C-alpha positions in Angstrom: -14.9 7.9 -16.0 -14.9 4.2 -17.3 -15.0 1.4 -14.7 -14.1 -2.5 -14.7 -14.0 -5.3 -11.9 -11.0 -7.2 -11.8 -12.1 -8.8 -8.8 -15.7 -9.8 -7.5 -16.1 -11.7 -3.7 -17.2 -15.3 -4.2 -15.4 -15.9 -7.6 -12.1 -17.6 -8.4 -12.3 -19.7 -5.5 -11.8 -17.1 -2.9 -14.8 -15.6 -0.3 -12.9 -12.0 -0.4 -10.6 -10.0 -2.3 -8.8 -7.3 -0.3 -5.8 -5.0 -0.4 -5.1 -3.9 -4.0 -2.0 -3.1 -5.6 -1.5 -1.6 -8.8 1.5 -1.4 -11.0 2.2 -0.6 -14.8 5.2 -2.2 -16.5 7.5 -0.5 -19.0 5.8 -2.4 -21.8 2.4 -0.7 -21.0 0.7 -3.9 -19.2 -1.5 -3.0 -16.2 -1.3 -5.1 -13.2 -4.1 -5.5 -10.6 -3.0 -7.5 -7.3 -5.0 -8.3 -4.5 -5.1 -10.6 -1.4 -7.6 -13.6 -2.4 -9.0 -14.5 1.4 -10.3 -18.3 0.9 -12.7 -18.9 3.9 -13.8 -15.2 5.0 -13.1 -11.7 5.0 -10.8 -11.7 8.0 -7.2 -10.5 7.9 -6.1 -14.0 9.0 -6.2 -17.6 7.6 -5.6 -19.1 4.3 -4.9 -16.2 2.1 -3.1 -15.9 -1.2 -1.9 -13.0 -3.6 -3.4 -13.3 -7.2 -2.9 -10.8 -10.1 -4.7 -10.1 -13.0 -3.3 -8.5 -16.1 -4.5 -5.8 -18.7 -2.9 -5.3 -22.2 -5.3 -2.3 -23.0 -5.3 0.2 -20.0 -7.7 -1.6 -18.0 -10.5 -2.2 -20.3 -10.2 -5.8 -20.1 -8.6 -8.2 -17.9 -6.6 -11.8 -18.5 -7.5 -14.7 -16.3 -6.3 -14.6 -12.7 -2.9 -16.0 -11.6 -1.9 -16.6 -8.3 1.4 -15.1 -7.2 2.0 -16.2 -3.7 0.4 -19.4 -2.2 1.9 -20.6 1.0 0.2 -23.7 1.4 -2.5 -22.2 3.6 -0.5 -19.7 5.6 -1.7 -16.0 5.3 0.1 -13.9 2.2 -0.6 -10.3 3.1 0.3 -6.7 2.4 1.2 -6.7 -1.7 3.6 -3.8 -2.6 4.8 -3.7 -6.0 7.6 -1.5 -7.5 9.2 -1.5 -10.9 13.2 -1.7 -11.0 14.1 1.0 -13.3 17.5 -1.1 -14.4 15.7 -4.1 -15.9 12.1 -2.9 -16.2 11.4 -6.1 -13.8 8.7 -6.1 -11.6 9.1 -6.7 -7.8 6.3 -7.8 -5.3 7.0 -7.6 -1.5 4.8 -9.4 0.8 4.5 -10.8 4.4 3.9 -14.6 5.7 2.5 -15.8 8.9 0.7 -18.8 10.1 -3.1 -18.8 9.5 -4.2 -19.0 12.8 -2.0 -16.1 14.2 -3.5 -12.8 14.2 -1.9 -9.3 14.5 -2.8 -9.1 18.4 -0.6 -12.1 19.0 2.6 -11.0 16.9 2.1 -7.6 18.7 2.2 -9.0 22.1 4.9 -11.3 21.5 2.9 -14.2 21.7 3.5 -15.5 18.2 6.7 -15.0 16.0 6.8 -11.9 13.7 5.9 -12.1 10.0 8.5 -13.0 7.4 8.9 -10.4 4.5 9.6 -11.8 0.9 10.2 -10.5 -2.4 9.6 -11.8 -5.8 10.4 -10.7 -9.3 8.5 -10.9 -12.5 10.6 -10.5 -16.0 7.8 -11.2 -18.1 5.2 -8.2 -17.4 3.8 -10.4 -14.5 3.0 -13.3 -16.7 5.5 -15.6 -14.3 7.0 -15.0 -11.1 10.1 -16.3 -9.3 9.4 -18.3 -6.0 9.3 -15.9 -3.0 12.8 -14.9 -1.3 13.0 -14.5 2.4 14.4 -10.9 3.1 13.2 -10.7 6.7 16.8 -10.4 8.2 17.6 -7.6 5.9 14.1 -5.2 6.8 12.8 -6.4 10.0 15.3 -5.5 12.9 14.8 -7.3 16.3 12.8 -4.8 17.9 10.2 -4.9 15.4 7.4 -7.1 16.1 4.1 -6.4 14.0 5.5 -5.7 10.2 3.4 -5.0 7.0 4.7 -4.0 3.7 2.8 -1.3 1.8 0.1 -1.9 0.8 0.2 -0.4 -2.7 3.1 0.6 -4.4 6.6 1.9 -4.1 8.8 4.6 -5.5 12.0 5.2 -7.7 14.0 8.1 -7.0 16.6 9.7 -8.9 19.6 7.2 -9.5 17.2 4.2 -9.6 16.8 3.7 -5.8 13.3 1.6 -5.2 11.8 3.1 -1.8 8.8 0.6 -0.3 6.9 2.5 2.6 6.2 -0.3 5.4 4.6 -0.2 8.8 5.7 -1.9 11.9 4.9 -2.0 15.6 7.4 -1.7 18.4 8.6 -4.2 21.5 6.9 -2.4 24.5 8.6 -0.9 27.6 7.5 -1.3 31.1 4.5 -3.3 32.1 2.9 -2.6 28.4 1.9 -5.4 26.6 2.7 -4.2 23.1 -0.9 -4.2 21.9 -1.1 -0.6 22.6 -1.5 1.5 19.6 1.2 4.0 20.6 3.8 1.3 19.5 2.8 1.6 15.9 5.2 3.2 13.4 6.1 3.8 10.0 9.2 3.0 8.1 10.6 2.5 4.6 12.9 0.2 3.0 14.9 0.8 -0.2 17.2 -1.0 -2.5 19.8 0.2 -5.0 20.1 -3.0 -6.9 16.7 -4.8 -6.5 18.6 -7.8 -4.7 19.4 -6.1 -1.1 17.2 -4.1 0.9 17.9 -1.8 3.8 15.6 -0.2 6.4 15.8 3.6 5.8 13.2 6.5 7.3 11.7 5.5 10.5 9.2 7.4 12.8 9.7 7.8 16.3 7.7 5.4 18.5 5.9 6.3 20.7 5.8 9.7 19.6 2.9 11.3 21.7 0.6 12.4 18.9 0.6 10.1 15.7 0.2 6.4 15.6 1.5 5.7 12.0 -0.1 2.8 10.1 0.0 2.0 6.5 1.8 4.5 4.8 2.3 5.8 1.0 5.1 7.5 -0.5 5.5 9.9 -3.7 8.4 11.6 -5.3 8.2 15.1 -5.5 9.7 17.5 -8.5 12.7 18.2 -6.5 13.4 14.3 -6.0 12.2 14.3 -2.3 10.3 11.4 -1.2 6.8 12.8 0.7 5.4 10.3 2.8 1.7 10.3 4.0 0.4 7.9 6.6 -2.8 6.6 8.0 -3.1 7.5 11.7 -4.7 5.1 14.4 -7.7 6.9 15.9 -7.1 7.1 19.5 -4.2 9.4 18.7 -5.6 11.7 15.5 -9.2 11.4 14.7 -10.3 12.1 11.3 -7.1 12.9 9.4 -3.7 11.6 8.3 0.0 12.5 8.8 2.8 13.4 6.8 6.6 14.3 6.4 9.5 14.3 4.0 12.9 12.9 3.3 15.9 15.0 1.9 18.4 12.0 2.1 16.6 9.7 -0.6 14.5 7.8 2.1 17.1 7.1 4.6 15.7 9.3 7.1 12.9 11.9 7.8 13.5 15.8 8.1 11.1 15.5 11.0 8.6 13.3 12.4 5.5 12.3 10.9 2.9 15.0 12.2 -0.7 15.8 11.6 -2.1 16.7 8.1 -5.3 18.3 9.0 -6.1 19.3 5.4 -6.4 15.5 4.5 -9.6 14.5 6.2 -11.0 10.7 6.3 -11.4 7.9 8.5 -9.1 5.3 9.9 -7.9 3.7 6.4 -5.3 3.1 4.1 -4.8 5.6 0.9 -2.7 6.0 -2.1 -0.3 8.7 -3.3 1.0 9.5 -6.9 3.1 12.2 -8.8 1.3 13.4 -11.5 3.0 14.5 -14.7 2.9 18.2 -13.9 4.2 17.9 -10.4 1.2 18.1 -8.6 0.5 15.1 -5.9 -2.8 13.1 -5.6 -4.2 11.2 -3.1 -7.0 8.6 -2.9 -8.8 7.5 -0.2 -12.4 7.5 1.8 -13.7 11.2 2.2 -16.2 9.9 5.1 -15.2 11.5 8.3 -15.6 8.2 10.2 -16.7 5.4 7.7 -15.1 3.5 4.9 -17.0 5.3 2.1 -17.2 7.8 -0.7 -13.8 7.4 -2.2 -12.5 10.7 -3.4 -9.5 12.5 -4.8 -7.5 15.1 -3.3 -4.9 17.2 -5.0 -1.9 19.2 -3.6 -0.1 22.2 -5.8 2.4 22.6 -2.6 4.5 19.2 -2.3 2.1 17.9 0.5 1.8 21.2 2.6 -1.9 21.6 1.6 -4.7 19.4 0.0 -8.0 20.0 -1.6 -10.8 17.9 -2.5 -11.0 17.7 -6.3 -13.8 14.9 -6.8 -15.5 11.9 -5.5 -15.2 8.5 -7.4 -18.0 6.8 -5.9 -20.8 7.8 -3.0 -20.7 3.7 -2.0 -18.8 2.0 0.7 -15.3 2.0 -0.2 -12.0 1.5 1.4 -8.4 0.7 0.3 -7.0 1.6 -3.0 -3.9 2.3 -5.4 -3.0 4.8 -8.0 -1.3 4.6 -11.1 -0.5 6.5 -14.4 -1.7 4.5 -17.0 0.4 3.7 -20.2 -1.1 6.7 -22.2 0.1 9.2 -20.2 -3.3 10.7 -20.3 -5.5 9.0 -17.8 -5.0 7.8 -14.4 -5.8 4.3 -13.0 -7.7 3.7 -9.4 -8.0 0.3 -8.2 -10.2 0.3 -5.1 -12.2 -1.7 -2.7 -16.0 -1.0 -3.1 -19.7 -2.5 -2.8 -23.0 -1.6 -2.6 -23.5 -2.6 1.2 -19.9 -3.6 2.1 -16.5 -2.1 1.0 -15.3 -5.7 0.5 -17.4 -7.0 -1.8 -15.4 -6.5 -5.1 -12.5 -4.5 -6.4 -13.0 -1.9 -9.2 -10.8 -0.2 -11.6 -11.9 3.0 -12.7 -10.0 5.0 -15.7 -10.0 8.9 -15.2 -8.7 11.7 -17.3 -5.9 13.7 -16.2 -7.5 16.6 -17.6 -10.6 16.0 -15.0 -8.3 15.9 -12.2 
C-alpha cells in the first residue's frame, strides 16, 4: 500500500482542503479534486475547487490548479464523471454566496444554490467556464442541494448518472430545517449537454433521512445507490436501493443497510473488475475515524469489512480503478488529530482486497 499527499492544510493559499473527488481519464491521467477553503475549515465562505493531476498513477502530482473560483463565493461539492463518447471529463458543482449557510437555504431565508457543469477536453489541463444547469436539475420544490460529492457512473449506452442530495420545502408549521426533509436523487445525461432529474427518494419517508449518496453499476447494468443517513433517523449504518430503468427511478425507496456500519459521513462506491462492489468510509461507529474498505459479493445485499486503511481520524473519500487495471486508488481526508488536515491518496492492489 503506497501513500502520497496531494493536499495539505495551510498550503497553496488555502486554510483547509476538503471534499475529495477522484477520476481517471481515458489517457490514464489521475485527477484529484477537492474544495480549497480559504479562511477556515467551515462549509461556507470563500471556497474554490482545485485539482492536481498525476501521470504516473498517483506516485507524483503536478502543480495545483484552480478549476472553479466564483470571486469569493462558495464553490462546493465536486462530482466528476468521464463522458464515454468523447473521453472528456465533466465536473459538476454548486455555488452559493459566502455568507449563506445550509440552514438559511433549507428554511427559505436564502435562495437555493446554483448548479454548474464544466468540461475538460485535455485530461484536466484546462476547463471550460462553469455553465449553469440549475433549471434542468433543481425543481422548484427543492431547497438544499448538493452534487455528489465524488464521482458519477456511466451505464451501458453511455448514460452518465451523478448522485446528488436535496432537501424539500416543508409542510405545515415546519421550517424546512428538520432533517426529515433530506433526500437523495440522481441526475443523468445521455449527451453531456442536457441533464434530467432521475431517481428521487420519497421525503419524508419515516425511516431514512438520506444525504450524500454514492452510485455503482452492477454486472447486470443496474445502478446501485448507497446513502449517508442522518443520525436522528438511522444511527450507525447506511441506506441503499436499486434502479432497473437506468437511473430514472428506484425499485423501492432507500432503506437501512445494517451490514454497512459507520458514523454520519459520506462514503464512496466502486465496481471492481470481477463484479464485486467496494465501499470506502469511516469504520468507527460514531466518529469520523479509521477509514476502511467493505466488499459485497451479492450486488450490495450484504457487506463485509475487508481491511482498514488507517487508524487515524478520517472522513470523506472517493474510489477509482487505476490505469494499470491492477490497483485501486483511494483519495481520503485524514490527519493525526483531525480528519481535515490533509487529503491522502492510497494505492492498493486488487489482490489485497
